[in-house]
VMD Tcl script that draws the C-alpha trace (Angstrom):
set ca {
  {-27.86 -43.99 18.68}
  {-29.93 -40.88 18.65}
  {-31.05 -39.18 21.77}
  {-29.66 -38.62 25.33}
  {-28.70 -42.34 25.74}
  {-27.13 -42.61 22.36}
  {-24.74 -45.50 23.14}
  {-27.55 -47.76 24.66}
  {-30.19 -47.20 22.04}
  {-29.05 -49.26 19.00}
  {-31.42 -52.10 18.50}
  {-33.07 -53.16 21.77}
  {-32.23 -56.82 22.69}
  {-29.73 -57.17 19.79}
  {-26.06 -57.63 20.82}
  {-23.41 -55.72 18.92}
  {-21.42 -57.86 16.57}
  {-18.19 -57.41 14.65}
  {-19.30 -58.86 11.37}
  {-17.84 -56.11 9.02}
  {-14.49 -56.20 10.74}
  {-14.55 -60.02 10.77}
  {-15.45 -60.12 7.19}
  {-12.50 -57.91 6.21}
  {-10.09 -59.95 8.34}
  {-11.25 -63.27 6.88}
  {-11.09 -61.93 3.36}
  {-7.52 -60.72 3.88}
  {-6.48 -64.13 5.43}
  {-8.13 -66.01 2.48}
  {-10.83 -67.74 4.59}
  {-14.36 -68.33 3.32}
  {-17.23 -66.34 4.71}
  {-21.04 -66.89 4.39}
  {-21.45 -63.31 3.03}
  {-19.74 -64.38 -0.17}
  {-22.79 -66.47 -0.99}
  {-24.93 -63.25 -1.06}
  {-24.45 -61.25 -4.29}
  {-26.08 -58.28 -5.78}
  {-25.89 -57.29 -9.45}
  {-23.00 -54.93 -10.25}
  {-21.72 -54.95 -6.64}
  {-18.08 -55.89 -6.06}
  {-16.27 -56.61 -2.80}
  {-13.99 -53.78 -1.68}
  {-10.89 -56.01 -1.43}
  {-8.47 -56.40 -4.42}
  {-7.10 -59.92 -4.04}
  {-4.17 -59.56 -6.54}
  {-2.61 -56.88 -4.33}
  {-4.31 -56.81 -0.97}
  {-5.56 -53.40 0.02}
  {-8.79 -51.87 1.38}
  {-10.41 -49.42 -0.94}
  {-12.73 -47.14 1.12}
  {-14.49 -45.81 -2.00}
  {-15.35 -49.41 -3.13}
  {-16.46 -50.24 0.57}
  {-18.78 -47.19 0.49}
  {-20.04 -48.13 -3.06}
  {-20.74 -51.68 -1.97}
  {-22.84 -50.61 0.93}
  {-24.66 -47.91 -1.02}
  {-25.50 -50.10 -4.07}
  {-26.58 -52.95 -1.84}
  {-28.99 -50.82 0.15}
  {-30.25 -49.08 -3.00}
  {-30.88 -52.41 -4.72}
  {-32.92 -53.70 -1.86}
  {-35.00 -50.45 -1.40}
  {-35.54 -50.44 -5.21}
  {-37.02 -53.93 -5.25}
  {-39.27 -53.17 -2.22}
  {-40.47 -49.84 -3.52}
  {-41.05 -50.97 -6.97}
  {-43.53 -53.52 -5.68}
  {-45.31 -50.74 -3.78}
  {-45.45 -48.44 -6.81}
  {-46.85 -51.13 -9.10}
  {-49.52 -52.30 -6.59}
  {-50.71 -48.73 -5.85}
  {-50.68 -47.92 -9.60}
  {-52.82 -50.95 -10.27}
  {-55.29 -50.11 -7.50}
  {-55.55 -46.52 -8.69}
  {-56.16 -47.62 -12.22}
  {-58.98 -49.98 -11.18}
  {-60.77 -47.33 -9.27}
  {-59.92 -44.37 -11.56}
  {-62.53 -41.66 -11.25}
  {-64.20 -43.10 -8.06}
  {-63.60 -40.19 -5.73}
  {-64.18 -41.99 -2.41}
  {-61.70 -44.77 -3.47}
  {-59.05 -42.26 -4.61}
  {-59.43 -40.49 -1.33}
  {-58.46 -43.63 0.55}
  {-55.42 -44.41 -1.78}
  {-52.93 -42.87 0.64}
  {-54.31 -45.13 3.43}
  {-53.91 -48.15 1.14}
  {-50.32 -47.11 0.42}
  {-49.56 -46.94 4.11}
  {-50.99 -50.38 4.69}
  {-48.92 -51.81 1.81}
  {-45.91 -49.91 3.18}
  {-46.28 -51.74 6.54}
  {-45.37 -55.08 4.97}
  {-42.76 -53.46 2.76}
  {-41.00 -52.03 5.78}
  {-40.88 -55.50 7.38}
  {-39.35 -56.90 4.15}
  {-36.83 -54.06 4.13}
  {-35.90 -54.64 7.76}
  {-35.38 -58.24 7.23}
  {-33.15 -57.99 4.18}
  {-31.13 -55.05 5.36}
  {-30.72 -56.77 8.72}
  {-29.40 -59.89 6.91}
  {-26.96 -57.78 4.85}
  {-25.58 -56.15 8.06}
  {-25.30 -59.51 9.76}
  {-23.47 -60.87 6.77}
  {-20.93 -58.15 7.02}
  {-21.93 -56.34 3.81}
  {-22.78 -53.11 5.61}
  {-20.04 -51.36 7.62}
  {-22.24 -50.34 10.58}
  {-19.88 -51.63 13.27}
  {-16.93 -50.13 11.46}
  {-18.59 -46.72 11.56}
  {-19.50 -47.13 15.16}
  {-15.97 -47.94 16.10}
  {-14.54 -45.15 13.98}
  {-16.92 -42.62 15.49}
  {-15.64 -43.54 18.93}
  {-12.13 -42.78 17.82}
  {-13.04 -39.56 16.00}
  {-15.48 -38.12 18.63}
  {-13.09 -36.01 20.76}
  {-11.56 -34.38 17.73}
  {-14.95 -33.37 16.14}
  {-16.48 -31.63 19.15}
  {-17.65 -28.05 18.32}
  {-20.00 -25.60 19.92}
  {-23.05 -25.20 17.60}
  {-23.93 -21.86 19.12}
  {-27.65 -22.13 18.63}
  {-29.59 -18.85 18.14}
  {-33.19 -17.96 17.34}
  {-33.76 -15.16 14.86}
  {-36.90 -13.28 13.75}
  {-37.11 -12.46 10.05}
  {-38.26 -8.88 10.11}
  {-39.35 -8.36 6.47}
  {-40.54 -11.79 5.26}
  {-42.68 -10.44 2.49}
  {-40.25 -7.82 1.11}
  {-37.23 -10.14 1.16}
  {-39.13 -13.01 -0.54}
  {-41.78 -11.66 -2.86}
  {-41.14 -7.99 -2.85}
  {-40.46 -6.10 -6.17}
  {-37.71 -5.10 -5.96}
  {-36.68 -7.79 -3.59}
  {-35.08 -6.50 -0.36}
  {-32.19 -8.03 1.64}
  {-33.39 -10.11 4.60}
  {-33.17 -8.44 8.02}
  {-32.93 -10.40 11.22}
  {-33.42 -9.74 14.89}
  {-31.67 -11.98 17.49}
  {-34.10 -13.29 20.09}
  {-32.25 -12.85 23.40}
  {-35.32 -12.74 25.65}
  {-38.13 -14.89 24.09}
  {-40.54 -14.12 27.02}
  {-40.69 -10.50 25.83}
  {-39.62 -10.62 22.23}
  {-42.05 -13.21 20.85}
  {-45.49 -11.65 20.62}
  {-48.39 -13.98 21.43}
  {-51.04 -12.42 19.22}
  {-49.42 -13.33 15.87}
  {-49.39 -16.58 13.90}
  {-45.79 -17.60 14.50}
  {-43.89 -20.03 12.29}
  {-40.57 -21.53 13.53}
  {-38.20 -23.09 11.06}
  {-35.41 -25.51 12.15}
  {-32.98 -26.79 9.54}
  {-30.97 -30.01 9.34}
  {-27.27 -30.81 8.70}
  {-24.67 -28.93 6.61}
  {-25.58 -25.41 7.78}
  {-22.98 -22.95 9.13}
  {-25.05 -21.37 11.86}
  {-25.58 -18.09 10.00}
  {-29.13 -16.80 9.69}
  {-28.67 -15.68 6.04}
  {-27.44 -19.16 5.08}
  {-30.46 -20.88 6.74}
  {-32.79 -18.33 5.20}
  {-31.44 -18.89 1.73}
  {-31.17 -22.68 1.92}
  {-34.18 -23.72 4.00}
  {-36.72 -21.01 4.64}
  {-36.87 -19.86 1.09}
  {-37.07 -23.36 -0.26}
  {-40.22 -23.79 1.87}
  {-41.76 -20.32 1.20}
  {-41.31 -20.49 -2.57}
  {-43.42 -23.68 -2.51}
  {-45.93 -23.13 0.37}
  {-46.44 -19.42 -0.46}
  {-47.64 -18.39 3.00}
  {-47.21 -14.70 1.91}
  {-49.02 -15.15 -1.42}
  {-52.65 -15.85 -2.23}
  {-53.39 -19.54 -2.86}
  {-56.66 -20.82 -4.32}
  {-58.99 -22.40 -1.74}
  {-56.90 -21.10 1.11}
  {-58.77 -18.67 3.27}
  {-55.80 -16.90 4.74}
  {-52.59 -15.14 3.59}
  {-49.76 -14.03 5.81}
  {-48.51 -10.44 5.97}
  {-46.12 -8.70 8.24}
  {-48.87 -7.64 10.64}
  {-50.39 -11.09 11.16}
  {-47.52 -13.52 10.95}
  {-44.04 -13.81 12.40}
  {-41.15 -15.94 10.94}
  {-38.54 -17.39 13.17}
  {-35.41 -19.32 12.17}
  {-33.38 -21.32 14.66}
  {-29.75 -21.66 13.52}
  {-26.95 -23.90 14.81}
  {-23.66 -24.99 13.35}
  {-24.21 -28.43 11.77}
  {-21.58 -28.06 9.05}
  {-19.10 -30.82 8.00}
  {-15.77 -29.27 7.00}
  {-12.97 -30.74 4.99}
  {-11.02 -31.08 8.20}
  {-13.87 -33.04 9.79}
  {-13.85 -35.42 6.85}
  {-10.14 -35.91 7.13}
  {-10.51 -36.75 10.88}
  {-13.29 -39.28 10.06}
  {-11.28 -40.90 7.37}
  {-8.21 -41.25 9.63}
  {-10.51 -42.78 12.25}
  {-11.72 -45.43 9.77}
  {-8.10 -46.16 8.75}
  {-7.16 -46.46 12.47}
  {-9.93 -49.05 13.10}
  {-9.13 -51.07 10.00}
  {-5.47 -50.94 11.01}
  {-6.30 -52.80 14.11}
  {-7.21 -55.83 12.13}
  {-4.95 -55.55 9.05}
  {-2.01 -53.39 10.01}
  {-0.03 -54.28 6.95}
  {-2.71 -53.75 4.36}
  {-2.85 -50.30 2.94}
  {-6.14 -48.31 2.95}
  {-6.76 -46.20 -0.14}
  {-9.46 -43.97 -1.72}
  {-11.78 -41.26 -0.41}
  {-14.19 -42.26 2.36}
  {-17.19 -40.62 0.66}
  {-20.39 -40.88 2.73}
  {-18.65 -43.13 5.25}
  {-16.90 -39.96 6.62}
  {-20.22 -38.28 7.00}
  {-21.57 -41.36 8.74}
  {-18.70 -41.24 11.26}
  {-19.41 -37.53 11.86}
  {-23.19 -38.05 12.37}
  {-22.71 -38.78 16.12}
  {-21.19 -35.31 16.56}
  {-24.02 -33.76 14.56}
  {-26.58 -35.47 16.89}
  {-24.74 -34.05 19.84}
  {-24.97 -30.62 18.39}
  {-28.60 -31.02 17.62}
  {-29.31 -31.90 21.28}
  {-27.49 -28.78 22.35}
  {-29.66 -26.78 19.94}
  {-32.69 -28.70 21.35}
  {-31.76 -27.71 24.89}
  {-31.63 -24.08 23.77}
  {-35.00 -24.39 21.92}
  {-36.57 -25.98 25.08}
  {-35.81 -22.68 26.98}
  {-37.69 -20.90 24.27}
  {-40.59 -23.27 24.31}
  {-41.00 -22.97 28.06}
  {-41.75 -19.27 27.66}
  {-44.67 -19.85 25.22}
  {-48.27 -19.76 26.41}
  {-50.12 -23.04 27.04}
  {-53.32 -24.27 28.70}
  {-55.82 -21.55 29.60}
  {-53.71 -18.97 27.80}
  {-54.03 -20.80 24.55}
  {-57.79 -21.17 25.11}
  {-58.23 -17.40 25.59}
  {-56.57 -16.69 22.23}
  {-52.91 -16.39 22.89}
  {-50.43 -18.45 21.02}
  {-50.73 -19.58 17.46}
  {-47.40 -21.47 17.00}
  {-46.34 -23.78 14.24}
  {-42.95 -25.44 13.78}
  {-41.32 -26.85 10.62}
  {-38.23 -29.15 10.91}
  {-36.19 -30.90 8.26}
  {-33.88 -33.93 8.69}
  {-31.52 -33.43 11.65}
  {-33.70 -30.48 12.73}
  {-36.36 -32.95 13.85}
  {-33.95 -34.12 16.52}
  {-33.61 -30.51 17.72}
  {-37.40 -30.16 17.96}
  {-38.04 -33.63 19.38}
  {-35.35 -33.15 22.02}
  {-36.75 -29.72 23.03}
  {-40.35 -30.94 23.24}
  {-39.51 -34.16 25.04}
  {-37.32 -32.58 27.70}
  {-39.85 -29.89 28.36}
  {-42.82 -32.23 28.74}
  {-40.84 -34.79 30.72}
  {-40.14 -32.01 33.25}
  {-43.66 -30.57 33.04}
  {-45.98 -33.41 31.77}
  {-49.21 -31.65 32.88}
  {-48.57 -28.54 30.73}
  {-51.06 -28.13 27.93}
  {-49.77 -28.11 24.38}
  {-47.98 -25.03 23.10}
  {-47.91 -25.67 19.36}
  {-50.79 -26.11 16.96}
  {-48.76 -27.80 14.25}
  {-45.49 -29.71 13.80}
  {-44.34 -30.41 10.19}
  {-41.67 -33.07 10.45}
  {-39.99 -33.37 7.08}
  {-37.67 -36.30 6.32}
  {-37.00 -36.81 9.99}
  {-33.48 -38.08 10.87}
  {-34.51 -39.58 14.13}
  {-35.17 -43.20 15.09}
  {-38.47 -44.60 13.70}
  {-39.45 -45.63 17.21}
  {-38.80 -42.26 18.79}
  {-42.43 -41.61 19.71}
  {-43.22 -45.15 21.05}
  {-44.70 -44.82 24.53}
  {-42.46 -47.59 25.83}
  {-38.79 -47.45 24.84}
  {-39.13 -44.33 22.49}
  {-36.37 -41.83 23.23}
  {-38.71 -38.91 22.58}
  {-41.95 -40.49 23.98}
  {-43.07 -37.25 25.52}
  {-42.37 -34.99 22.54}
  {-45.90 -35.05 21.06}
  {-47.41 -33.64 24.24}
  {-46.29 -30.19 22.92}
  {-49.28 -30.50 20.59}
  {-51.72 -32.07 22.96}
  {-54.25 -29.43 23.84}
  {-56.82 -29.71 26.64}
  {-59.49 -27.11 25.94}
  {-62.62 -26.77 28.05}
  {-64.61 -24.26 26.05}
  {-63.67 -25.01 22.49}
  {-61.43 -28.09 21.87}
  {-58.62 -27.46 19.40}
  {-56.60 -30.35 18.14}
  {-52.88 -29.85 17.50}
  {-51.52 -31.76 14.54}
  {-48.17 -33.47 13.89}
  {-47.45 -34.34 10.33}
  {-44.66 -36.93 9.64}
  {-43.43 -36.91 6.00}
  {-41.59 -40.09 4.95}
  {-40.31 -41.76 1.86}
  {-38.90 -45.21 1.67}
  {-36.67 -44.12 -1.27}
  {-35.03 -41.20 0.67}
  {-31.40 -41.97 -0.22}
  {-29.81 -39.84 2.45}
  {-31.82 -41.70 5.22}
  {-31.76 -45.10 3.69}
  {-27.99 -45.20 3.23}
  {-26.03 -42.53 5.36}
  {-28.50 -42.63 8.26}
  {-28.77 -46.35 8.50}
  {-24.98 -47.01 8.19}
  {-24.43 -44.27 10.78}
  {-26.93 -45.59 13.23}
  {-27.79 -49.18 12.55}
  {-31.61 -48.51 12.56}
  {-34.17 -47.00 10.28}
  {-35.12 -43.22 10.33}
  {-38.62 -42.03 10.87}
  {-38.29 -40.01 7.76}
  {-37.78 -43.13 5.72}
  {-40.13 -45.78 7.19}
  {-42.45 -43.62 9.21}
  {-43.16 -43.96 12.94}
  {-42.74 -47.49 14.30}
  {-45.20 -48.20 15.66}
  {-47.68 -45.42 14.72}
  {-48.63 -43.58 17.93}
  {-51.99 -44.70 19.24}
  {-54.06 -41.80 20.50}
  {-57.44 -41.96 22.12}
  {-60.06 -39.77 20.59}
  {-60.52 -36.58 22.49}
  {-56.94 -36.24 23.57}
  {-56.54 -33.10 21.61}
  {-53.98 -34.29 19.12}
  {-54.13 -35.44 15.59}
  {-51.37 -37.65 14.17}
  {-50.91 -37.72 10.33}
  {-48.34 -39.89 8.67}
  {-47.84 -38.76 5.10}
  {-46.14 -41.04 2.69}
  {-44.28 -38.80 0.15}
  {-42.51 -41.54 -1.84}
  {-44.48 -40.99 -5.03}
  {-43.66 -37.34 -4.84}
  {-40.30 -36.84 -3.36}
  {-38.70 -40.23 -4.24}
  {-34.98 -40.31 -3.34}
  {-34.84 -36.51 -2.72}
  {-33.81 -35.26 0.72}
  {-32.21 -31.85 0.59}
  {-34.17 -28.66 0.05}
  {-33.21 -26.14 -2.61}
  {-33.91 -22.45 -2.31}
  {-33.34 -21.41 -5.91}
  {-36.26 -20.37 -8.17}
  {-34.36 -21.65 -11.10}
  {-34.62 -25.01 -12.76}
  {-32.21 -26.72 -10.31}
  {-35.00 -26.35 -7.66}
  {-37.01 -28.89 -9.49}
  {-34.77 -31.63 -8.05}
  {-35.25 -30.37 -4.48}
  {-37.37 -31.87 -1.70}
  {-39.90 -29.02 -1.32}
  {-40.35 -28.54 -4.99}
  {-41.37 -32.19 -5.35}
  {-43.60 -32.03 -2.31}
  {-45.62 -29.01 -3.54}
  {-49.04 -30.78 -4.09}
  {-49.09 -32.31 -0.64}
  {-47.49 -29.31 0.97}
  {-50.26 -26.94 -0.36}
  {-53.00 -29.47 0.58}
  {-51.78 -29.87 4.18}
  {-51.31 -26.16 4.78}
  {-54.73 -25.36 3.37}
  {-56.28 -27.86 5.63}
  {-54.27 -26.84 8.63}
  {-55.28 -23.19 8.78}
  {-58.79 -23.09 7.24}
  {-60.42 -23.12 10.59}
}
mol new
graphics top color blue
foreach p $ca { graphics top sphere $p radius 0.5 }
foreach p [lrange $ca 0 end-1] q [lrange $ca 1 end] { graphics top cylinder $p $q radius 0.2 }
display resetview
């Protein structure tokens, strides 16, 4: 359901079914259902038979525990196998260097197992995917909001992050990117995900700082031959309103109640909707992300490419997290669909925990099949390869539960790209799929704080891989 043709992009070739709604109706009428034969430890059905009612909190818990149980079984097998392989070849450098490739091979089969089991749960009516789809149809008109995208330049990136004393962050609104974005600096663009209020200070505190405190672009790092300063690097933050308010959650819950009322009008619906409300709202967040993507496309179009890159102009990198990857993918795809012969504009795209369909980049059927052309450079004198890095974790709880229930398909940030893009050598693009499961685990949200709470955040857990990748990326 991501992308410009959201309502037609669920699972190709698979008809929509009403299993969750049918299950509820049959349970309320006392009829048997095949789903009752499928049970998970410590998971109860959300219907109280003694006094019929629908408990939304139990419905959400059933779905969450069911998915987490399946993901736990699959990923435990991966962890055990990789641990055993690492133990056998401990100390053998060339084998350890290939361990990540081994993990990705093992993950291929694990993803197939996960798809089969989660698909069976959905078909059996244990996951309320179709309930959420129907409720999002009802709620959509009431949730519409202008995200007001805006690109900002952070004017004092060192002083407001590492300075002693630390200064307040100062921002400049970019209103004319063609003249306000210099082409002689190394430029880093940051695009946040959901639950941001559209203010630059909020995005700075809760996304950019979470990255910079770990990657340390403006600090000296061992084995890294470069360090940013205000004269060599520029930091840009794209903001857009992706927040979910209490009022939004109330609208989403009422939409769920309305849909359930159509099959069981006399049965009361109780309890908070929990993540089910966020799942209903997800469609609106995708719409806002595409608006932000259209805005970003206009910025991308002004950046140098082709011969201009070859002669030293343009040193652009972009870092997107969660829903922010839809912003970037939409911008790149629409730009290079309109101008497919343009050379690449960006030298690196870091796609963290991408909340976009796993098949987004597939050459046939991928809703963002042209997006990677933004990194495809065709240099005559000195070939330079743009690099896209996809960071995924099968255990990512936000993507494995909320994203799947909201969309009915797997996110790239959970299972990786499906299938992995196939590039011919010499195209000028490097594709790097990074399995972060052993580092980030279930974590999804970034934390900006330097205090102990940050240890539970996504970027804090990703530090070893993040430093390795940034060292490799710019030591050229």
